[in-house]
C-alpha positions as CSV (number, residue, x, y, z in Angstrom):
1,M,-7.1,11.0,28.1
2,T,-3.9,12.6,26.1
3,Q,-3.0,16.0,26.4
4,A,-3.6,17.7,23.0
5,F,-0.7,19.4,21.3
6,A,-0.5,21.1,18.1
7,I,1.5,21.4,14.8
8,T,1.8,24.9,12.8
9,A,2.7,24.7,9.5
10,R,3.3,26.7,6.3
11,R,0.3,24.7,4.1
12,I,-1.4,21.8,5.6
13,F,-3.1,19.2,2.9
14,D,-6.0,17.3,4.8
15,G,-6.6,14.7,1.8
16,H,-8.9,17.0,0.3
17,Q,-7.9,20.5,0.2
18,F,-4.9,23.0,2.0
19,H,-4.9,25.2,4.8
20,E,-2.5,28.1,5.1
21,D,-1.1,29.0,8.1
22,A,-2.6,26.2,9.4
23,A,-2.0,23.8,12.8
24,L,-3.3,20.4,13.4
25,L,-4.6,19.8,16.6
26,V,-4.3,16.1,18.1
27,E,-5.9,14.8,20.9
28,S,-5.9,10.6,22.1
29,G,-3.5,9.4,18.9
30,R,-6.7,11.5,16.6
31,V,-7.0,14.4,14.9
32,K,-9.4,17.0,17.0
33,A,-9.4,19.8,14.2
34,I,-7.1,21.7,11.6
35,L,-7.7,25.7,12.9
36,R,-5.8,29.0,12.1
37,K,-2.7,29.5,14.0
38,A,-4.5,32.5,15.3
39,D,-7.0,30.4,16.4
40,L,-5.8,28.4,18.7
41,P,-6.7,27.9,22.5
42,A,-4.5,29.8,24.6
43,G,-2.1,27.7,26.7
44,I,-1.9,24.6,24.2
45,R,1.2,22.5,23.6
46,R,2.6,23.6,20.7
47,Q,5.3,22.2,18.1
48,D,5.9,24.4,15.0
49,A,6.9,22.8,11.6
50,G,8.0,25.9,10.0
51,D,8.0,26.3,6.4
52,A,6.8,22.7,6.5
53,L,3.2,20.7,4.5
54,I,1.7,18.8,6.4
55,A,-0.5,16.1,4.6
56,P,-2.1,12.4,5.8
57,G,0.1,9.2,6.4
58,F,0.6,8.0,3.6
59,I,-0.9,4.1,3.0
60,D,0.8,1.2,1.1
61,L,-1.5,-1.6,0.4
62,Q,1.3,-4.0,-1.1
63,V,4.6,-4.6,0.8
64,N,6.4,-7.5,0.8
65,G,10.0,-6.0,3.0
66,G,11.6,-3.5,4.2
67,G,15.4,-2.4,6.8
68,G,16.9,-5.8,5.0
69,V,13.4,-8.2,6.0
70,L,11.8,-10.3,3.2
71,F,8.1,-11.6,4.9
72,N,8.5,-14.6,3.4
73,N,11.8,-15.6,4.7
74,N,10.5,-13.8,8.1
75,P,6.8,-13.9,8.6
76,T,7.0,-12.7,12.0
77,V,5.9,-9.9,14.6
78,S,9.4,-9.0,14.7
79,G,9.3,-9.2,10.9
80,I,6.2,-6.7,10.5
81,R,7.7,-4.6,12.9
82,T,11.2,-4.2,11.0
83,I,9.1,-3.8,8.2
84,C,7.0,-1.1,9.0
85,E,9.7,0.9,10.7
86,A,11.6,0.9,7.3
87,H,9.1,2.1,5.6
88,A,7.8,4.6,8.4
89,R,11.1,6.6,7.4
90,Y,10.0,7.3,4.0
91,G,6.2,8.9,5.1
92,T,4.4,5.1,5.1
93,T,2.3,5.5,8.1
94,A,-0.2,1.7,7.4
95,L,0.4,-0.8,5.4
96,M,-0.2,-4.2,4.5
97,V,2.4,-6.7,5.3
98,T,2.4,-8.6,2.0
99,L,2.7,-12.7,1.3
100,I,3.7,-13.7,-1.6
101,T,3.2,-17.4,-2.8
102,D,4.9,-19.5,-0.6
103,A,4.3,-22.9,0.7
104,P,1.3,-23.5,3.4
105,E,3.7,-23.7,6.5
106,I,4.4,-20.2,5.8
107,K,1.4,-18.5,5.2
108,R,0.5,-20.0,9.0
109,E,3.4,-19.0,10.6
110,A,2.3,-15.4,8.9
111,I,-1.7,-15.4,10.1
112,T,0.1,-15.6,13.0
113,A,2.5,-13.2,13.1
114,G,-0.3,-11.3,11.8
115,E,-2.4,-11.8,15.1
116,V,-0.4,-11.3,17.2
117,A,1.1,-7.8,15.9
118,A,-3.0,-7.0,15.5
119,R,-3.9,-7.6,18.9
120,G,-0.3,-6.3,20.4
121,G,-1.5,-3.2,17.6
122,E,2.2,-3.2,16.1
123,P,2.4,0.9,14.9
124,G,2.1,1.2,11.4
125,Y,0.6,-2.5,10.7
126,L,-3.3,-2.6,8.8
127,G,-3.3,-6.1,8.1
128,L,-2.0,-8.7,5.4
129,H,-2.1,-9.1,1.8
130,L,-2.1,-13.2,0.6
131,E,-1.0,-12.4,-2.9
132,G,-1.4,-16.0,-4.1
133,P,-0.7,-18.8,-4.1
134,H,-4.5,-19.1,-6.4
135,L,-3.2,-17.2,-9.2
136,S,-2.2,-18.0,-13.4
137,I,0.5,-19.7,-14.3
138,A,0.6,-18.0,-17.3
139,R,0.6,-14.9,-15.4
140,K,3.4,-15.8,-12.5
141,G,5.7,-13.4,-12.8
142,T,8.5,-13.7,-10.6
143,H,5.4,-16.2,-7.8
144,D,7.4,-19.7,-7.9
145,P,5.3,-21.9,-10.8
146,A,5.4,-24.8,-8.6
147,L,3.6,-22.9,-5.2
148,I,0.5,-21.5,-7.4
149,R,-2.6,-23.7,-7.5
150,P,-6.0,-23.6,-7.5
151,M,-8.0,-22.6,-4.2
152,T,-9.7,-25.6,-2.6
153,E,-12.6,-25.4,0.0
154,A,-10.3,-26.8,2.8
155,D,-8.2,-24.1,1.3
156,L,-11.8,-22.0,1.9
157,D,-12.5,-22.5,4.7
158,Y,-9.0,-22.2,6.1
159,L,-9.3,-18.8,5.2
160,V,-12.5,-18.2,6.2
161,A,-11.8,-19.0,10.0
162,Q,-9.0,-16.7,10.0
163,A,-10.3,-13.4,8.5
164,Q,-10.8,-11.4,11.5
165,R,-7.8,-12.4,12.7
166,F,-5.0,-10.3,11.2
167,G,-6.5,-6.9,11.0
168,I,-7.9,-6.0,7.9
169,P,-7.9,-9.4,5.2
170,M,-7.1,-8.7,1.5
171,I,-6.0,-11.4,-1.0
172,T,-4.8,-11.4,-4.3
173,V,-6.7,-14.3,-6.4
174,A,-6.8,-15.2,-10.3
175,P,-10.3,-16.1,-12.2
176,E,-8.1,-19.2,-13.3
177,S,-8.0,-20.7,-10.0
178,V,-10.8,-19.4,-8.2
179,T,-14.5,-19.1,-8.6
180,P,-17.2,-16.6,-8.3
181,E,-18.7,-18.2,-5.3
182,Q,-15.3,-18.2,-4.0
183,V,-14.7,-15.2,-3.8
184,K,-18.3,-14.2,-2.4
185,H,-17.3,-16.4,0.5
186,L,-14.4,-14.4,1.0
187,V,-15.7,-11.2,0.5
188,E,-18.7,-12.2,3.1
189,A,-15.6,-13.2,5.7
190,G,-14.9,-9.9,5.7
191,Y,-11.7,-9.9,2.4
192,R,-10.8,-7.4,-0.1
193,V,-10.4,-9.4,-2.6
194,S,-7.9,-8.1,-5.7
195,L,-7.8,-9.5,-9.3
196,G,-3.9,-10.3,-10.3
197,H,-1.8,-12.9,-12.0
198,T,-4.4,-13.6,-13.9
199,D,-4.5,-13.5,-18.1
200,T,-8.8,-13.5,-17.7
201,S,-10.5,-11.9,-20.2
202,C,-12.6,-8.9,-19.9
203,V,-15.4,-10.5,-20.1
204,G,-14.2,-13.0,-17.7
205,V,-13.7,-10.3,-15.2
206,E,-17.7,-9.8,-14.8
207,P,-18.8,-12.4,-12.1
208,Y,-15.9,-11.8,-9.7
209,V,-16.7,-8.3,-9.8
210,A,-20.2,-9.5,-9.5
211,A,-19.2,-11.6,-6.8
212,G,-17.5,-8.9,-4.2
213,A,-14.1,-7.6,-5.8
214,T,-13.0,-4.6,-5.7
215,L,-9.2,-4.1,-6.0
216,V,-6.8,-4.6,-9.2
217,T,-3.4,-5.7,-7.8
218,H,-0.6,-3.5,-10.0
219,L,-1.9,-2.4,-12.8
220,F,-0.9,-3.3,-16.4
221,N,1.4,-6.2,-14.7
222,A,1.1,-9.4,-14.7
223,M,-2.3,-9.5,-15.9
224,S,-4.2,-9.5,-19.3
225,P,-3.4,-6.1,-21.4
226,L,-5.6,-4.0,-22.9
227,G,-6.2,-4.7,-26.7
228,N,-7.9,-3.5,-30.0
229,R,-10.5,-6.2,-29.8
230,E,-9.5,-8.1,-26.1
231,P,-9.7,-5.4,-22.9
232,G,-8.1,-7.9,-20.6
233,L,-8.0,-7.3,-17.4
234,V,-6.7,-3.8,-18.2
235,G,-9.2,-2.3,-19.7
236,A,-11.4,-3.9,-16.8
237,A,-10.0,-2.1,-14.4
238,L,-9.3,1.3,-16.1
239,A,-13.2,1.4,-16.8
240,S,-15.3,-0.1,-13.8
241,P,-16.5,2.6,-11.4
242,T,-15.5,0.0,-8.5
243,L,-11.8,-1.4,-9.2
244,H,-9.5,0.2,-6.9
245,C,-6.4,-0.4,-9.1
246,G,-3.2,-0.1,-7.3
247,L,0.1,1.4,-9.3
248,I,3.9,1.0,-8.7
249,A,5.1,4.5,-10.4
250,D,8.9,3.8,-10.4
251,G,9.1,4.5,-14.1
252,F,10.3,0.4,-14.3
253,H,7.1,-1.6,-14.2
254,V,4.8,0.6,-16.4
255,D,5.9,3.2,-19.0
256,P,5.5,6.5,-17.8
257,V,3.2,7.6,-20.9
258,T,1.1,4.2,-20.2
259,M,1.0,5.8,-16.3
260,K,-0.2,9.3,-18.2
261,I,-2.9,7.5,-20.4
262,A,-4.4,5.4,-17.3
263,L,-4.7,8.0,-15.2
264,A,-6.9,10.2,-17.4
265,A,-9.2,7.2,-18.3
266,K,-9.5,6.0,-14.9
267,T,-13.0,7.8,-13.7
268,G,-14.1,7.5,-9.7
269,P,-15.3,6.9,-7.4
270,A,-12.8,3.9,-7.8
271,H,-9.5,5.8,-8.5
272,I,-5.6,4.5,-9.0
273,F,-3.8,4.1,-6.2
274,L,0.1,4.3,-5.2
275,V,1.6,0.6,-4.1
276,T,5.1,0.3,-4.4
277,D,5.7,-3.5,-4.1
278,A,8.8,-3.5,-2.1
279,M,11.1,-6.0,-1.1
280,S,13.4,-5.9,1.8
281,T,15.7,-3.5,0.0
282,I,14.2,-0.4,1.6
283,G,16.0,1.3,4.3
284,S,19.0,-1.0,3.9
285,D,21.8,-1.4,2.2
286,E,21.5,-5.3,0.3
287,T,23.0,-5.6,-3.0
288,S,20.2,-9.3,-2.9
289,F,18.3,-11.6,-0.9
290,D,16.8,-15.1,-1.9
291,L,13.0,-15.2,-3.2
292,N,11.7,-19.1,-2.9
293,G,15.6,-20.3,-3.6
294,R,15.9,-18.1,-6.3
295,T,17.9,-15.0,-5.6
296,V,17.0,-11.4,-6.6
297,Y,19.5,-8.7,-7.4
298,R,19.4,-5.1,-7.0
299,R,20.8,-3.4,-10.1
300,D,20.5,0.3,-10.8
301,G,17.0,0.8,-8.8
302,R,15.9,-2.7,-10.1
303,L,14.8,-6.2,-8.3
304,T,15.4,-8.8,-11.1
305,L,15.4,-12.8,-11.3
306,A,18.5,-13.8,-13.3
307,D,16.6,-13.9,-16.1
308,G,15.6,-10.0,-16.3
309,T,12.1,-11.0,-14.5
310,L,11.1,-7.8,-12.1
311,A,10.6,-9.3,-8.3
312,G,9.3,-6.5,-6.8
313,A,10.1,-2.7,-6.6
314,D,13.1,-0.9,-5.0
315,I,10.9,2.3,-4.4
316,D,9.4,3.8,-0.8
317,M,6.0,5.7,-1.2
318,L,7.6,9.0,-0.9
319,S,9.9,9.0,-4.4
320,C,6.1,7.5,-5.7
321,V,4.8,10.4,-4.8
322,R,7.9,12.2,-6.2
323,Y,7.3,10.0,-9.2
324,V,3.6,11.1,-10.2
325,H,3.9,14.9,-9.2
326,E,7.4,15.4,-11.4
327,K,7.6,12.8,-13.8
328,L,3.7,12.3,-15.1
329,G,2.9,16.0,-13.6
330,Q,0.1,15.0,-11.2
331,P,-0.6,17.9,-9.4
332,L,0.5,17.9,-5.5
333,E,-2.9,17.0,-3.6
334,E,-3.4,14.2,-6.2
335,A,-0.4,12.4,-5.9
336,L,-0.8,12.8,-2.0
337,R,-4.5,11.5,-2.5
338,M,-2.8,8.5,-4.8
339,A,-0.9,7.4,-1.9
340,S,-3.2,8.2,1.2
341,L,-6.5,9.0,0.8
342,Y,-7.5,6.4,-2.3
343,P,-5.9,3.1,-0.7
344,A,-7.4,4.1,2.7
345,E,-11.1,3.7,0.5
346,A,-9.5,0.9,-1.5
347,I,-9.3,-1.1,1.7
348,G,-11.6,0.1,3.6
349,A,-10.0,2.2,6.2
350,P,-12.3,5.1,7.2
351,S,-10.8,6.2,9.9
352,K,-7.2,7.0,7.8
353,G,-6.3,8.9,4.6
354,S,-7.2,12.3,5.6
355,L,-6.9,14.5,8.3
356,A,-10.6,15.3,9.1
357,A,-11.7,15.3,13.1
358,G,-11.9,12.1,14.5
359,K,-9.7,10.7,12.3
360,D,-6.1,8.8,13.5
361,A,-4.0,11.6,13.6
362,D,-1.0,9.5,11.2
363,F,-0.2,12.3,9.0
364,V,3.9,13.5,7.0
365,V,5.7,16.6,7.8
366,L,7.9,17.8,4.3
367,S,9.6,19.7,3.2
368,N,9.1,22.0,-0.4
369,D,11.5,19.6,-1.6
370,L,9.5,16.7,-0.4
371,D,11.9,15.2,1.8
372,I,11.0,13.9,5.1
373,H,10.6,15.9,7.8
374,S,9.3,13.4,10.2
375,T,6.8,10.8,10.4
376,W,3.6,10.0,13.1
377,I,1.7,7.7,13.7
378,A,-1.4,7.9,16.5
379,G,0.2,11.5,16.9
380,T,3.4,9.8,17.6
381,C,6.5,10.9,16.4
382,V,8.1,7.7,14.4
383,F,10.8,8.5,13.2
384,A,12.3,12.5,12.4
385,E,14.7,13.5,10.0
386,G,18.3,13.2,10.9
387,T,18.2,10.3,12.6
388,E,17.8,7.9,9.6
389,A,18.4,8.3,6.0
390,S,15.5,9.7,5.0
391,R,15.6,9.9,1.3
392,A,15.7,6.9,-0.9
393,I,15.9,7.4,-3.9
394,A,17.3,11.2,-5.1
């Protein structure tokens, strides 16, 4: 059994409430307790974080790349490792490595890599998010229309057979390209099914929710909008108590006023949670990269194709938290929940997202200015300030 140790700080946020002048007690990679400093057992090994804030590690359900690696271009275990390490610099302790629409052989390579990563316990790897190819051409976004297609029975059989092999399985589909019965089979196999890249009507969403779809991919982007007579997927998502909604809070994908309206409109038990939709640029000095044979350009905080179409995001999770707190005026505790507790609930990862006894000791140590001091996965420090750049966006 790993020896217990404690980290003390001015404040600890456990995912629900703050604890002042407290200590996080960790043993064998899990949280043992949050105690008052005065109540720590005598002789226990301690580390003092001083005036810092300890909070649950961030969970990102849509990460296409990082550290100079785009998963589509490097669907390997080393690619997964590089992506996880890059995002750990910004407080992300668990993520879904995302495969954008690609050829069938690339998907097979990605799933094989995910299986090896899951079996080997790669730090930070939660599972694979298969975003496509069963989407809508009308709402393709940056996905290659030549690769988008309806789901066949052979596709379904393959996905079901692979479901339990590569960590938590997640898939984004559009009602135009899948049937409710196919979604039902995916859910029964263990997939978290997300609706996205679709022009469906609000009523058209209902049979897919009934079949077990529980998430919406990057709310407002690449989907039917909220209208006065047709609520679209946006309206269905905001009104549904069961649809968890990912949101890219970079100020480019969604207008801040629209984000404020959505946050005010959405009530639980399902919530809006933060995703980065990050590409290979995070943690790198890349100025461009290749996606399905097309060049994506990095300029002024945006990633676009030559025609200006947004192609993923150039933002890390800590910057999303700052944006929601500082620009949108959300309380710090709610911004932190949107990056930890809510995605854990959305993906069905009960051991993550909060710092209660028995949970994974995945946490981040932040300064008063919300800069990274250190990132911890299963009670092990995987990043510390001064070893790498700790702030991606000023």
